[in-house]
C-alpha positions as CSV (number, residue, x, y, z in Angstrom):
1,M,-3.3,-4.4,26.1
2,S,-1.1,-1.6,25.1
3,R,-1.3,2.1,26.9
4,E,1.4,4.3,25.4
5,I,2.9,2.9,22.7
6,G,1.0,4.7,20.4
7,T,2.6,7.8,21.5
8,F,5.5,6.9,19.3
9,F,3.3,6.5,16.1
10,L,0.5,8.6,16.9
11,F,-1.8,8.4,13.9
12,L,-5.2,9.0,15.0
13,V,-8.8,10.1,14.3
14,F,-10.8,11.7,17.2
15,I,-14.6,10.2,17.9
16,K,-16.8,12.1,20.1
17,P,-19.3,9.2,22.0
18,N,-22.9,10.1,22.8
19,P,-22.8,10.3,26.4
20,T,-26.7,9.2,26.1
21,P,-26.9,6.4,23.6
22,T,-29.9,5.1,23.2
23,P,-30.9,1.5,22.0
24,L,-30.0,0.8,18.5
25,K,-33.3,-0.3,16.4
26,K,-32.7,-2.1,13.6
27,V,-34.4,0.2,11.2
28,F,-31.4,2.6,12.5
29,C,-28.8,0.1,11.6
30,L,-30.3,-0.3,8.1
31,I,-30.3,3.4,7.5
32,L,-26.8,3.9,9.1
33,L,-25.4,1.2,6.6
34,L,-27.2,2.8,3.7
35,C,-25.6,6.0,4.5
36,F,-21.9,4.1,5.2
37,S,-22.5,2.5,1.6
38,V,-23.2,5.8,0.0
39,A,-20.3,7.9,1.5
40,N,-18.0,5.0,0.9
41,S,-18.7,5.0,-2.8
42,Q,-18.0,8.6,-2.7
43,N,-15.0,8.9,-0.5
44,K,-12.8,6.0,-0.6
45,S,-9.6,7.9,0.7
46,F,-9.0,8.8,4.1
47,I,-8.6,12.4,5.6
48,Y,-5.7,13.6,7.8
49,T,-6.5,17.2,8.4
50,P,-9.2,18.0,11.2
51,N,-11.5,20.3,10.7
52,N,-11.9,21.1,14.3
53,I,-8.5,21.4,15.4
54,D,-9.2,24.4,18.0
55,S,-11.5,22.1,20.0
56,I,-9.3,19.1,19.8
57,Q,-6.5,21.3,21.2
58,N,-8.7,22.6,23.8
59,Y,-9.8,19.3,24.7
60,I,-6.4,17.9,25.0
61,N,-5.0,21.0,27.2
62,K,-8.4,20.4,29.5
63,I,-7.7,16.7,30.4
64,T,-4.0,17.6,30.7
65,T,-5.0,20.0,33.2
66,N,-7.2,17.9,35.1
67,K,-5.3,14.9,35.0
68,I,-2.3,16.6,36.7
69,G,-4.2,18.3,39.3
70,S,-5.7,14.8,40.3
71,F,-1.9,13.7,41.6
72,D,-0.7,14.5,44.9
73,I,1.3,17.8,45.4
74,K,4.7,16.1,46.1
75,N,4.4,14.5,42.8
76,Q,2.7,17.1,40.5
77,K,6.0,18.6,39.5
78,K,7.3,15.3,37.7
79,I,3.5,14.1,36.8
80,K,3.6,17.8,34.9
81,E,6.5,17.4,33.4
82,I,5.4,14.1,31.6
83,L,2.0,14.8,30.8
84,L,2.8,18.2,29.4
85,E,5.2,16.3,27.1
86,R,2.5,13.9,26.1
87,K,0.4,16.7,25.0
88,E,2.9,17.9,23.1
89,T,3.4,14.8,21.2
90,F,-0.4,14.6,20.5
91,F,-0.1,18.9,19.4
92,K,2.9,17.7,17.0
93,S,1.2,14.7,15.5
94,I,-1.9,17.1,14.7
95,K,0.3,19.7,13.1
96,D,2.1,17.0,10.9
97,S,-1.4,16.0,9.5
98,S,-0.3,12.5,11.0
99,F,-4.4,11.8,11.7
100,I,-7.0,10.0,9.8
101,F,-10.5,11.5,10.0
102,D,-13.4,9.2,8.6
103,K,-17.0,9.5,9.4
104,N,-17.6,6.1,8.2
105,I,-15.4,4.4,10.7
106,N,-16.8,7.2,13.5
107,N,-20.4,5.7,12.2
108,Y,-18.9,2.1,13.1
109,L,-17.5,2.8,16.3
110,Q,-20.6,4.7,17.4
111,T,-22.9,1.6,17.2
112,V,-20.3,-0.5,19.3
113,L,-19.6,1.9,22.0
114,A,-23.2,2.9,22.1
115,E,-24.4,-0.9,22.9
116,I,-21.6,-0.9,25.4
117,Y,-22.6,2.3,27.0
118,R,-26.6,1.8,27.1
119,S,-25.5,-1.7,28.9
120,N,-23.4,-0.4,31.3
121,P,-24.9,3.0,32.1
122,Q,-22.4,3.5,35.3
123,I,-19.6,4.2,32.7
124,D,-19.0,7.8,33.2
125,N,-18.1,8.5,29.3
126,K,-19.1,12.2,28.8
127,D,-15.1,13.1,28.3
128,F,-14.0,10.3,26.3
129,Y,-12.5,10.1,22.8
130,F,-11.6,7.2,20.9
131,L,-9.1,7.8,18.4
132,I,-8.1,5.5,15.4
133,S,-4.3,4.8,14.5
134,K,-3.5,4.3,11.1
135,S,-1.0,1.7,12.1
136,L,-1.8,-1.8,10.8
137,I,-0.3,-3.6,13.5
138,P,-3.2,-4.6,15.5
139,N,-3.7,-3.2,18.7
140,A,-5.6,-0.7,21.3
141,A,-4.4,1.6,23.9
142,C,-5.8,3.4,26.9
143,Y,-4.0,6.6,27.8
144,G,-5.5,6.8,31.1
145,N,-6.9,10.6,30.7
146,G,-10.3,9.9,28.7
147,I,-8.2,9.1,25.3
148,F,-8.2,5.6,23.9
149,T,-6.7,4.4,20.5
150,I,-7.6,1.8,18.0
151,N,-5.4,0.4,15.4
152,L,-6.7,0.5,11.7
153,G,-4.9,-3.1,11.7
154,L,-7.3,-4.4,14.7
155,F,-10.5,-4.1,12.3
156,N,-8.2,-6.4,9.8
157,L,-8.2,-9.2,12.7
158,A,-11.3,-8.9,13.9
159,E,-14.3,-11.1,12.5
160,N,-17.3,-9.4,14.1
161,N,-18.7,-6.4,16.3
162,D,-18.2,-8.7,19.2
163,E,-14.6,-9.0,19.0
164,I,-14.1,-5.3,18.7
165,A,-16.2,-4.8,21.8
166,F,-14.6,-6.9,23.7
167,I,-11.4,-5.2,23.3
168,I,-13.0,-1.6,23.7
169,C,-14.5,-3.1,27.0
170,H,-10.9,-4.3,28.2
171,E,-9.6,-0.7,27.5
172,L,-12.3,0.6,29.4
173,S,-11.3,-1.4,32.1
174,H,-7.8,0.2,32.0
175,Y,-9.3,3.2,32.7
176,I,-11.9,2.6,35.1
177,L,-9.1,0.5,37.4
178,N,-6.8,3.9,36.9
179,H,-3.9,1.3,36.1
180,N,-2.3,4.3,33.7
181,D,-2.1,6.5,37.0
182,K,-0.4,3.8,39.2
183,S,1.9,2.9,36.5
184,L,2.9,6.8,36.6
185,L,3.3,7.0,40.0
186,K,5.5,3.6,40.2
187,H,7.5,5.1,37.3
188,I,8.3,8.5,39.5
189,Q,9.2,6.2,42.1
190,T,11.6,4.2,40.1
191,F,12.8,7.3,38.4
192,N,13.6,8.5,41.8
193,S,15.2,5.4,43.5
194,K,18.9,5.2,44.6
195,D,19.4,2.3,42.1
196,V,18.6,4.2,39.0
197,K,20.2,7.6,40.4
198,K,23.1,5.5,40.5
199,K,23.2,3.9,37.2
200,L,22.2,7.6,35.8
201,S,25.5,8.9,37.2
202,A,27.6,6.1,36.2
203,A,26.2,6.7,32.6
204,S,26.9,10.7,33.0
205,N,30.7,10.1,34.0
206,L,31.4,7.8,31.2
207,K,34.5,9.3,29.5
208,Y,33.2,7.7,25.9
209,G,29.5,6.9,24.9
210,R,27.9,9.2,27.7
211,R,25.1,10.4,25.6
212,A,24.1,7.2,24.1
213,A,24.3,5.4,27.8
214,V,22.1,8.2,29.3
215,T,19.5,8.0,26.3
216,S,19.4,4.2,26.5
217,L,18.8,4.2,30.5
218,L,16.1,6.6,30.0
219,S,14.3,5.1,27.1
220,D,14.7,1.9,29.0
221,L,12.9,3.6,32.1
222,K,10.2,5.1,29.9
223,Y,9.4,1.7,27.9
224,N,9.0,0.1,31.1
225,F,6.7,2.5,32.0
226,M,4.7,2.2,29.0
227,K,3.8,-1.6,29.5
228,H,0.9,-3.2,31.4
229,S,2.1,-5.8,34.1
230,R,0.5,-9.2,33.5
231,N,-1.4,-8.6,36.6
232,D,-2.9,-5.3,35.0
233,E,-4.0,-7.4,31.8
234,I,-5.5,-9.9,34.0
235,Q,-7.6,-7.4,36.1
236,A,-8.5,-5.6,33.0
237,D,-9.7,-8.8,31.5
238,S,-11.8,-9.8,34.5
239,L,-13.6,-6.4,34.6
240,G,-13.7,-6.2,30.9
241,I,-16.2,-9.3,30.8
242,V,-18.0,-7.8,33.6
243,L,-18.7,-5.3,31.3
244,F,-18.9,-7.1,28.1
245,S,-21.4,-9.6,29.5
246,K,-24.0,-6.8,30.1
247,T,-23.9,-6.5,26.1
248,K,-25.9,-8.2,23.6
249,Y,-22.5,-9.4,21.9
250,S,-21.3,-13.0,22.2
251,Q,-19.3,-13.6,25.3
252,Q,-17.3,-16.2,23.5
253,A,-15.8,-13.3,21.7
254,A,-13.6,-12.4,24.6
255,V,-11.7,-15.8,24.0
256,T,-11.6,-15.4,19.9
257,A,-10.3,-11.9,20.2
258,L,-7.5,-12.6,22.4
259,K,-6.2,-15.9,20.7
260,K,-6.2,-13.1,17.4
261,L,-4.1,-11.0,19.5
262,D,-1.6,-14.1,20.5
263,F,0.3,-14.1,17.3
264,D,3.9,-14.4,16.6
265,E,6.4,-12.1,14.4
266,G,5.2,-14.4,10.9
267,M,1.5,-13.1,11.1
268,V,3.2,-9.6,9.9
269,F,3.6,-8.8,6.6
270,N,3.7,-12.7,5.8
271,N,1.8,-12.8,2.7
272,Q,3.6,-13.6,-0.7
273,T,3.9,-10.6,-3.3
274,N,5.1,-12.3,-6.3
275,L,7.5,-10.1,-7.7
276,K,8.0,-12.1,-10.8
277,Q,4.5,-12.8,-11.8
278,N,3.8,-9.1,-11.3
279,F,6.6,-7.6,-13.2
280,N,7.3,-10.3,-16.1
281,F,6.1,-8.9,-19.3
282,K,6.2,-10.0,-22.8
283,D,8.4,-7.1,-23.9
284,Y,10.4,-6.8,-20.8
285,P,10.9,-10.1,-19.0
286,F,11.8,-10.2,-15.5
287,K,15.5,-10.2,-14.9
288,E,16.6,-12.5,-12.0
289,V,19.5,-9.9,-11.3
290,W,16.5,-7.7,-9.5
291,T,16.3,-9.9,-6.4
292,E,20.0,-11.1,-6.3
293,K,21.5,-10.5,-2.9
294,E,24.9,-8.8,-3.3
295,D,27.6,-11.1,-2.1
296,K,29.6,-9.5,0.9
297,L,33.0,-10.6,2.2
298,F,31.7,-9.0,5.7
299,D,28.4,-8.1,6.9
300,I,28.1,-6.8,9.9
301,T,24.8,-5.3,10.0
302,Q,23.1,-6.0,13.4
303,S,19.6,-8.3,13.0
304,A,16.9,-5.6,12.0
305,N,13.5,-5.7,13.1
306,D,11.5,-3.5,10.6
307,F,8.4,-2.7,12.8
308,A,10.4,-3.2,16.3
309,L,8.3,-1.2,18.3
310,D,4.9,-1.9,16.8
311,K,6.0,-5.7,17.4
312,D,7.1,-5.0,21.0
313,S,3.9,-2.9,21.9
314,L,2.1,-6.2,20.7
315,K,4.2,-8.3,23.1
316,T,2.7,-5.8,26.2
317,H,-0.2,-8.2,25.8
318,P,1.4,-10.8,27.9
319,D,0.5,-14.4,28.6
320,I,-2.5,-14.5,26.6
321,P,-2.9,-18.3,26.9
322,L,-2.7,-17.9,30.8
323,R,-5.2,-15.1,30.0
324,I,-7.6,-17.4,28.4
325,E,-7.5,-19.7,30.8
326,T,-8.4,-17.4,33.8
327,I,-11.3,-16.3,31.7
328,L,-12.7,-19.4,30.9
329,H,-11.8,-20.6,34.7
330,N,-13.8,-17.5,36.2
331,N,-16.7,-17.2,33.9
332,K,-19.2,-19.3,32.0
333,L,-19.4,-17.4,28.8
334,S,-22.6,-17.6,26.7
335,S,-22.4,-17.9,23.0
336,T,-24.7,-16.1,20.5
337,S,-24.4,-15.1,16.6
338,P,-21.8,-12.7,16.2
339,S,-22.7,-9.5,14.5
340,K,-20.8,-8.1,11.8
341,E,-23.2,-5.0,10.8
342,L,-20.7,-2.3,9.2
343,L,-17.8,-4.0,9.8
344,D,-17.2,-5.7,6.4
345,L,-17.6,-2.3,5.0
346,V,-14.8,-0.7,7.3
347,K,-12.5,-3.8,6.5
348,K,-13.0,-3.0,2.9
349,K,-12.2,0.7,3.4
350,V,-9.3,-0.2,5.3
351,A,-7.7,-2.5,2.8
352,E,-8.4,0.0,0.2
353,N,-6.7,2.8,1.7
354,S,-4.0,0.8,3.7
355,F,-1.1,0.8,0.6
356,R,-2.2,4.9,0.6
357,I,-1.3,5.1,4.4
358,Y,2.4,4.0,3.3
359,Y,2.4,6.2,0.3
360,D,1.1,9.0,2.1
361,S,4.1,8.5,4.7
362,N,6.5,8.1,2.0
363,R,7.1,4.3,3.2
364,Y,7.4,3.3,-0.6
365,D,8.8,-0.2,0.1
366,Y,5.7,-0.8,2.2
367,A,3.4,0.7,-0.1
368,L,4.6,-2.1,-2.8
369,Y,4.3,-4.7,-0.4
370,Q,0.5,-3.8,0.9
371,I,-0.4,-3.4,-2.8
372,L,0.8,-6.4,-4.0
373,S,-0.7,-8.2,-1.1
374,L,-3.9,-6.9,-1.4
375,H,-4.3,-7.6,-5.1
376,E,-2.9,-11.0,-4.4
377,N,-5.6,-11.9,-1.9
378,Q,-8.3,-10.0,-4.3
379,D,-8.9,-7.3,-1.7
380,I,-8.3,-4.6,-4.3
381,D,-9.8,-4.5,-7.9
382,D,-8.0,-4.4,-11.0
383,L,-8.1,-0.8,-11.9
384,T,-7.0,0.1,-8.0
385,Y,-4.1,-2.2,-8.2
386,T,-3.2,-1.0,-11.9
387,K,-3.3,2.8,-10.7
388,A,-1.4,2.4,-7.5
389,I,1.3,0.2,-9.6
390,S,1.9,2.7,-12.2
391,T,1.6,5.8,-9.9
392,L,4.3,4.2,-7.6
393,F,6.9,3.4,-10.1
394,K,6.3,7.0,-11.5
395,K,7.5,8.0,-7.8
396,I,10.5,5.8,-7.7
397,F,11.7,6.8,-11.1
398,L,11.6,10.5,-10.1
399,L,13.3,9.4,-6.3
400,K,16.2,7.6,-8.5
401,Q,16.8,10.6,-11.1
402,N,17.0,13.0,-8.4
403,H,19.1,11.1,-6.3
404,V,16.8,10.5,-3.3
405,F,15.7,7.4,-3.5
406,G,17.8,6.2,-0.6
407,K,16.0,8.6,1.8
408,Y,12.4,6.8,1.1
409,V,13.3,3.2,0.5
410,E,16.0,1.6,2.5
411,P,18.8,-0.9,1.3
412,A,17.7,-4.5,1.9
413,N,18.9,-6.4,5.4
414,T,20.3,-9.7,5.5
415,F,18.9,-10.0,8.7
416,S,15.5,-8.9,8.3
417,E,12.8,-10.6,9.7
418,E,10.2,-9.3,7.3
419,K,10.9,-11.7,4.3
420,Y,8.6,-10.1,1.6
421,V,9.1,-6.6,2.4
422,N,13.1,-7.4,2.4
423,E,12.4,-8.8,-0.9
424,I,11.0,-5.8,-2.1
425,R,13.5,-3.3,-0.9
426,L,16.1,-5.6,-2.5
427,F,14.0,-5.6,-5.9
428,L,13.8,-1.7,-5.7
429,N,17.2,-0.8,-5.0
430,N,18.9,-3.4,-7.5
431,L,16.5,-1.4,-10.2
432,E,18.9,1.2,-12.5
433,L,16.6,4.1,-13.7
434,K,16.3,2.4,-17.1
435,N,15.0,-0.8,-15.7
436,V,11.9,1.5,-13.6
437,R,11.5,3.4,-17.1
438,K,11.2,0.0,-19.1
439,I,8.9,-1.7,-16.1
440,G,6.8,1.7,-16.0
441,Y,5.9,1.5,-19.5
442,A,5.6,-2.2,-19.9
443,F,3.3,-2.5,-17.0
444,C,0.9,0.4,-18.4
445,A,1.2,-1.0,-22.0
446,E,-0.4,-4.5,-20.9
447,N,-2.7,-3.0,-18.5
448,E,-3.8,0.0,-20.5
449,L,-7.5,-1.9,-21.3
450,K,-8.1,-2.0,-17.3
451,A,-7.9,1.7,-16.9
452,K,-8.2,3.2,-20.7
453,D,-11.0,5.8,-19.1
454,D,-8.9,6.7,-15.8
455,V,-7.3,9.9,-15.9
456,L,-4.6,9.2,-13.3
457,F,-3.7,6.1,-15.0
458,Q,-3.4,7.7,-18.4
459,D,-1.5,10.5,-17.5
460,N,1.1,7.7,-15.8
461,F,1.4,5.9,-18.8
462,S,1.9,9.3,-21.1
463,F,4.9,9.7,-18.5
464,F,6.3,6.6,-19.6
465,K,5.8,6.6,-23.3
466,N,7.4,10.0,-23.0
467,L,10.5,8.8,-21.1
468,N,10.8,5.8,-23.4
469,Q,10.6,7.6,-26.6
470,N,13.7,9.9,-25.5
């Protein structure tokens, strides 16, 4: 699994596991389930601001200092430079309110972690923190210092607790096998090699494009350092199976989890959004020109991959078919009924908040995609959909009115691999201010009964009423 990619998109929630968990009883699970349901009904939105920021920073300082001290003196200078940079990235993410904090997901992970630790008492987990990235790309990561990350997208991908548990066991194995430390040392050796120094010297001596050449070379070195090798992944699978087999979970989940992670780019943002169906109103019909591409004599825009880094991070799970074959060849996997306690509730909360994640990040093209996609799949109710669309179009109107729309929504790209997101960009960019004003009003008018008692919706409706009366 990916180890360091999360540094670039670090949106996390800190979860401190119980170092000495006790076996979970059915009664406890029932109580936890009821508590989760009540809390979930009362708080549907994620919280981005930690209430224990000092303790989090103290923890990161502590593990950074300890990790630097664990390396030989001859490597400590470069090690310190890298790890201090990583630490500052964490701190900046905290200060930028880039984290989500959710007790419900924390409780869910505690149940899975408790079973893994109970079944593997040899794991020294007292300094472990599990963090949840708000990225909707399915992924997980081990940082080698006691911090682990799980992307929200992984909860959407997994069908049961068993699959989540195997992925956690895999990441724990990276830690136990010191893959991160070994990779860090290898990176330093590569950085100090004659070949790299020669390339850096050549790039630095270029008459033109010097900065770009050096930056590109350093970026390649950094990215290669962040990837796990095929050998590392197979080793982590092997030890992960050992840890996983001691738990109550179905061993077959190791295979099903890996199969789910072996997806191609077409599985990301691939749901139809039916723009015409959603924005075709009796009093203001959908106009085909809204989704027509502008013909250009020349289009020299390079092929764009809207979530290139995230997708590349998925490709750091190399050779999944080979890894599955290796697991099946070396292990006789038992099969039991998979468990889903609490996971369905987690998946529901992730769905309800996924468009808010993009909205809060000012990514309005992805927010609209997610709203339409979730509604199409009946993952959000009509009231949530109605409030979300009316709110988003109010925001789009204000952005266009203030001539800052382009800062938040990219132009459509001819070469974009994200077909439906690109279609939404085309739609939003083609809309004139008067179109947004009329669409907002028509949408609110046709959906008024669905949200007649909702304050937010009525406020949005009044906004568009006033615009269309002037």
